[in-house]
C-alpha positions in Angstrom: 169.7 59.9 126.3 169.1 56.8 124.3 166.0 55.3 125.9 167.3 51.8 125.4 170.5 52.3 127.4 170.6 53.5 131.0 173.9 54.4 132.7 175.3 51.8 135.0 175.8 52.5 138.7 173.8 54.6 141.2 171.3 56.8 139.4 168.1 58.8 139.9 165.5 58.3 137.2 164.0 61.8 137.1 160.6 62.7 135.7 159.1 59.2 135.6 155.4 58.3 135.6 154.3 55.8 138.2 150.8 54.6 139.1 149.7 56.4 142.3 148.6 53.2 143.9 152.2 51.8 143.9 153.3 54.8 145.9 150.4 54.6 148.4 148.8 57.7 146.9 145.3 58.5 145.6 144.7 59.1 141.9 145.9 57.6 138.7 149.4 58.5 137.5 152.0 60.7 139.1 155.3 62.2 137.9 158.1 61.7 140.4 161.7 60.5 140.7 163.0 57.0 141.6 166.6 56.2 142.5 168.6 53.0 142.3 171.9 52.0 144.0 173.4 48.6 144.8 170.6 46.8 143.0 167.9 48.3 145.1 165.5 51.2 145.3 167.5 53.9 147.1 167.4 57.5 148.4 168.1 60.2 145.8 171.4 59.7 144.0 173.7 62.5 142.7 173.6 61.3 139.1 170.3 62.0 137.5 168.7 61.1 134.1 165.7 62.8 132.7 163.3 60.0 131.7 160.9 62.4 129.9 157.8 60.9 131.6 158.6 57.2 131.0 156.4 54.8 133.0 158.0 52.7 135.6 156.4 49.5 137.1 157.8 46.8 139.3 158.5 43.5 137.5 155.4 41.4 136.9 153.9 38.3 138.4 152.2 35.8 136.1 150.2 33.4 138.3 148.5 31.1 135.9 150.5 29.6 133.0 151.0 26.2 131.3 154.7 26.2 130.4 154.7 22.3 130.2 152.4 22.4 127.1 153.5 25.7 125.6 154.6 26.0 122.0 153.2 22.7 120.7 150.8 24.5 118.3 153.0 23.9 115.2 152.9 20.1 115.6 149.4 19.8 117.3 147.1 22.7 116.4 143.5 22.8 117.6 141.5 21.4 114.7 138.4 23.6 115.2 139.3 26.2 117.9 137.0 24.6 120.5 137.7 23.6 124.1 137.1 19.9 123.3 139.4 20.3 120.2 142.1 21.7 122.5 141.6 18.9 125.1 141.9 16.2 122.5 144.9 17.7 120.7 146.9 18.2 123.9 146.1 14.7 125.2 147.3 13.1 122.0 150.5 15.3 121.9 151.2 14.5 125.5 151.0 10.8 125.2 153.2 10.8 122.0 155.8 13.4 122.8 156.1 14.7 126.3 159.4 13.3 127.3 161.5 15.0 130.0 163.7 16.6 127.3 160.7 17.8 125.3 159.0 19.4 128.3 162.2 20.9 129.6 163.1 22.5 126.2 159.7 24.1 125.7 159.3 25.2 129.3 162.7 26.8 129.4 161.9 28.6 126.1 158.8 30.0 127.8 160.7 31.1 130.8 163.3 33.0 128.7 160.4 34.7 126.9 158.7 35.8 130.1 162.0 37.0 131.6 162.7 39.1 128.6 159.3 40.8 128.9 159.8 41.6 132.6 158.2 38.7 134.6 159.9 38.0 138.0 157.5 35.3 139.4 155.3 32.7 137.9 153.0 29.8 138.8 152.6 27.2 136.2 150.2 24.3 136.0 151.6 20.9 135.2 149.5 18.2 133.5 149.8 15.4 136.0 147.8 12.4 135.0 150.1 9.4 135.4 152.6 8.6 134.1 153.2 12.3 133.1 153.4 13.3 136.8 156.6 11.3 137.2 158.1 12.9 134.1 157.2 16.6 134.4 157.6 17.3 138.1 161.3 16.5 138.2 161.7 18.7 135.2 160.0 21.5 137.0 162.2 21.0 140.0 165.3 21.3 137.8 164.0 24.4 136.1 163.1 26.0 139.4 166.7 25.6 140.6 168.2 26.7 137.3 166.0 29.9 137.3 166.5 30.8 140.9 167.2 34.5 141.2 165.6 35.3 137.9 162.0 33.9 138.0 160.6 32.6 141.3 158.7 29.5 140.2 155.7 27.7 141.6 153.8 24.8 140.2 150.3 23.3 140.6 149.3 19.8 139.4 146.5 19.7 136.8 144.0 16.8 136.6 140.3 16.5 135.8 138.0 16.1 138.8 137.0 12.7 137.5 140.6 11.6 137.9 140.6 12.5 141.6 140.2 10.1 144.4 141.8 9.7 147.8 142.8 6.1 147.2 143.5 5.8 143.4 146.4 7.0 141.3 146.0 10.6 142.4 147.0 9.7 145.9 150.5 9.0 144.5 150.4 12.1 142.4 149.6 14.2 145.4 152.7 12.8 147.2 154.8 13.8 144.2 153.4 17.3 144.3 154.0 17.6 148.0 157.5 16.2 147.6 158.3 19.0 145.2 156.7 21.8 147.3 153.9 22.2 144.8 150.3 23.3 144.9 147.4 20.8 144.7 145.3 21.6 141.6 142.2 20.2 139.9 139.8 21.1 137.1 136.2 21.2 138.4 133.0 20.7 136.3 129.6 19.4 137.2 130.0 15.6 137.6 127.3 14.1 139.9 129.4 13.9 143.0 131.4 17.1 142.6 130.6 18.5 146.1 132.1 15.4 147.7 135.1 15.4 145.4 135.9 19.0 146.2 135.6 18.4 150.0 137.8 15.3 149.8 140.3 17.3 147.7 140.5 20.1 150.2 140.9 17.6 153.1 143.7 15.9 151.2 145.4 19.3 150.7 145.0 20.1 154.4 146.6 16.8 155.4 149.5 17.5 153.0 149.9 21.1 154.1 149.3 22.4 150.5 147.4 25.3 149.1 144.9 24.7 146.3 144.4 26.0 142.8 141.3 25.1 140.7 140.4 25.5 137.1 136.7 26.3 137.5 133.7 26.4 135.1 135.6 27.0 131.9 132.4 27.0 130.0 129.4 29.3 129.3 127.0 26.6 130.4 125.0 28.2 133.2 124.3 24.8 134.8 128.0 24.6 135.7 128.5 26.4 139.0 131.3 24.5 140.7 132.6 27.9 141.9 129.8 27.9 144.4 130.6 24.4 145.4 134.3 25.3 146.1 133.3 28.3 148.2 130.9 26.2 150.2 133.4 23.5 150.7 136.1 25.9 151.9 133.6 27.3 154.5 132.4 23.8 155.5 135.8 22.2 155.9 137.6 25.2 157.5 140.3 25.0 154.9 142.4 28.0 155.7 145.3 27.9 153.1 145.0 30.1 150.0 142.5 28.9 147.4 142.9 30.2 143.8 140.0 29.8 141.3 140.7 30.4 137.7 138.5 31.1 134.6 135.1 31.1 136.3 133.5 31.7 132.9 130.0 30.4 133.4 129.1 33.0 136.1 129.3 35.6 133.4 126.4 34.0 131.6 124.2 33.3 134.6 121.1 35.1 135.6 122.2 38.2 137.6 120.8 37.0 140.9 122.4 33.6 140.6 125.8 35.1 139.7 125.8 37.7 142.5 124.7 35.2 145.1 127.6 33.0 144.0 130.0 35.9 144.3 128.8 36.8 147.8 129.8 33.2 148.8 133.2 33.5 147.1 133.9 36.7 149.0 132.8 35.0 152.3 135.1 32.1 151.6 138.1 34.4 150.8 138.8 32.8 147.4 141.4 34.4 145.1 140.3 34.7 141.5 142.5 34.7 138.4 140.9 35.7 135.1 142.5 34.5 131.8 140.8 36.9 129.3 142.9 36.1 126.2 142.4 32.3 126.3 138.8 32.6 127.3 138.0 35.0 124.5 139.6 32.6 122.1 137.8 29.4 123.2 134.4 30.5 124.7 131.3 30.9 122.5 133.0 29.5 119.5 130.8 27.8 116.9 131.7 27.3 113.2 130.5 30.0 110.9 128.9 32.0 113.7 130.1 35.3 115.2 130.7 34.9 119.0 128.3 36.9 121.2 129.9 36.4 124.6 133.4 37.3 125.9 134.0 34.5 128.4 135.7 36.8 130.9 134.5 36.4 134.5 132.7 39.1 136.5 135.8 41.0 137.6 134.1 44.3 138.5 131.5 42.6 140.6 134.2 40.6 142.3 136.3 43.6 143.1 133.3 45.4 144.5 132.9 42.6 147.0 136.6 42.7 148.1 137.6 39.6 146.2 141.2 39.6 145.1 141.2 39.5 141.3 144.3 39.0 139.2 145.0 38.5 135.5 147.4 36.0 133.9 148.8 34.7 130.6 147.4 31.1 130.7 148.3 29.1 127.6 150.9 30.1 125.0 150.9 28.8 121.4 149.2 25.6 122.2 145.7 24.2 121.3 144.0 26.1 124.1 145.4 29.4 122.8 147.2 29.7 119.5 148.9 33.0 120.4 150.5 34.8 123.3 154.0 35.5 124.4 153.9 35.5 128.2 154.0 39.3 128.2 152.1 40.6 131.2 151.8 44.1 129.7 149.9 42.4 126.8 147.7 40.6 129.4 146.9 43.9 131.2 146.3 45.7 127.9 143.9 43.0 126.6 142.2 42.7 130.0 141.6 46.4 130.0 140.0 46.2 126.5 138.0 43.0 127.0 136.9 43.7 130.5 136.4 47.5 130.3 138.8 48.2 133.1 139.2 51.8 132.0 136.8 54.4 133.5 136.8 52.5 136.8 139.2 52.4 139.7 142.7 53.4 138.8 144.5 50.5 140.5 144.0 47.6 138.1 147.7 47.4 137.6 147.8 45.7 140.9 146.1 42.7 139.2 149.5 41.8 137.8 151.5 42.8 140.8 150.2 42.7 144.4 147.1 40.7 143.5 148.9 37.6 142.3 151.5 38.0 145.1 148.8 37.8 147.7 147.1 34.8 146.0 150.3 32.8 145.6 152.5 34.0 148.5 155.2 35.6 146.3 157.0 38.7 147.5 154.8 41.7 146.9 156.4 43.9 144.2 157.4 47.3 145.7 158.9 50.6 144.8 159.8 51.4 148.4 163.3 52.3 149.4 165.2 49.0 150.0 163.1 46.9 147.6 164.9 45.1 144.8 165.3 47.3 141.7 163.4 44.8 139.6 161.7 47.2 137.2 160.0 47.5 133.8 160.3 50.9 132.1 158.2 51.9 129.2 158.7 55.0 126.9 154.9 55.4 127.2 153.9 58.3 129.5 150.3 57.3 130.2 148.0 54.3 129.8 146.8 55.2 126.4 150.3 55.3 125.1 151.2 52.1 127.0 148.3 50.1 125.7 148.4 51.4 122.1 151.7 49.9 121.2 153.5 46.7 122.1 156.2 48.6 124.0 158.9 46.4 122.4 161.5 49.0 123.3 160.9 48.6 127.1 163.8 48.4 129.5 163.9 45.6 132.1 166.1 46.0 135.2 166.8 43.1 137.5 168.7 44.0 140.7 169.2 47.4 139.1 171.0 45.9 136.0 169.6 46.2 132.5 169.0 42.7 131.0 169.2 41.6 127.4 165.6 41.7 126.2 166.0 39.6 123.1 163.4 36.9 123.2 164.3 33.4 122.1 163.9 32.5 118.4 161.0 30.2 117.6 163.4 28.4 115.2 165.1 26.9 118.4 162.0 24.7 118.7 162.0 23.4 115.1 163.7 20.1 116.0 160.7 19.3 118.3 158.1 19.8 115.7 158.7 16.9 113.4 157.3 13.4 113.5 158.0 11.8 117.0 
């Protein structure tokens, strides 16, 4: 059989490799069969195809992206590779170029890319400092409708904590977010009144009936521990909607006792953590003409040991915060495994791009149970070493049991956006 072409109609994929955790079993990988009929996982079908050990996973969930700023690198590169260089470059580009048409074109390009790689659900952050909130949120709403049935979309607003107040411009932004069924989001760093700001933010989210999603301590400065403040505020306010905290880089550089005490509080508060290893490796510990010493990835093993829900996600794509990336969740899992030494530990880290983000965001949990949608990604690789050693560009993606066109969009489509505004 040509690996790139499966027969249409009901079929049993024989001799496939599936992570045991996705079948409710112990161990790492198992060989089994999986059947498809009428767009769903089904009992065994009479027509069988020997898949020769190909690995089968449910379609991915990417819970932390920035498709509103993606692909601006050719026109607004990071001048020095630093976090502040990225912040400045994005701010300048946003003010000069982020019309509705510009945001829509780049975001749709990103969605087509993610879809071709096998993503079925995504949460994106949206830069929402006025007046951009009134421009980008309606674009997101249009895209969510246009992509219904292909990628289940969520969005969280993104503002710095110094831009938050209960009575200033953010009050209107929050109403825009609520009106579009979004998630209330904020970047936290150690400004003098950060504990009060976080509590007021959570109280606002409670009043609006919204869940919360924070960018947290995206620095290796050990004096930055707003993660602890968020956990404390959740416990103090009784906020009971899901709270996602992303990045959490500084805890990786703290003294062990300080870091683990913070994680104990995070576990008690029930926070969901999303680590962004590729972007953090790119930005953190960067100094000119000096080799980086630190990785920037948060303490994922220590978090998992405490029962904290840990996920991985793409984050930025070809913008000043990360010059690379392609919204490919297999790449994310591969690089997380290498950067975070996920191998030689528990065998269920694949859930960090499947059920983990589903729990954090409220997406449908990916499943291989009979009756579940046949939204699958199939790799010729027969084990993790093979899967992580090559890009798996010959993968098959099935949606509702049908093989989709996996051709990613051409970067040349964006050329008309890269000239002088």
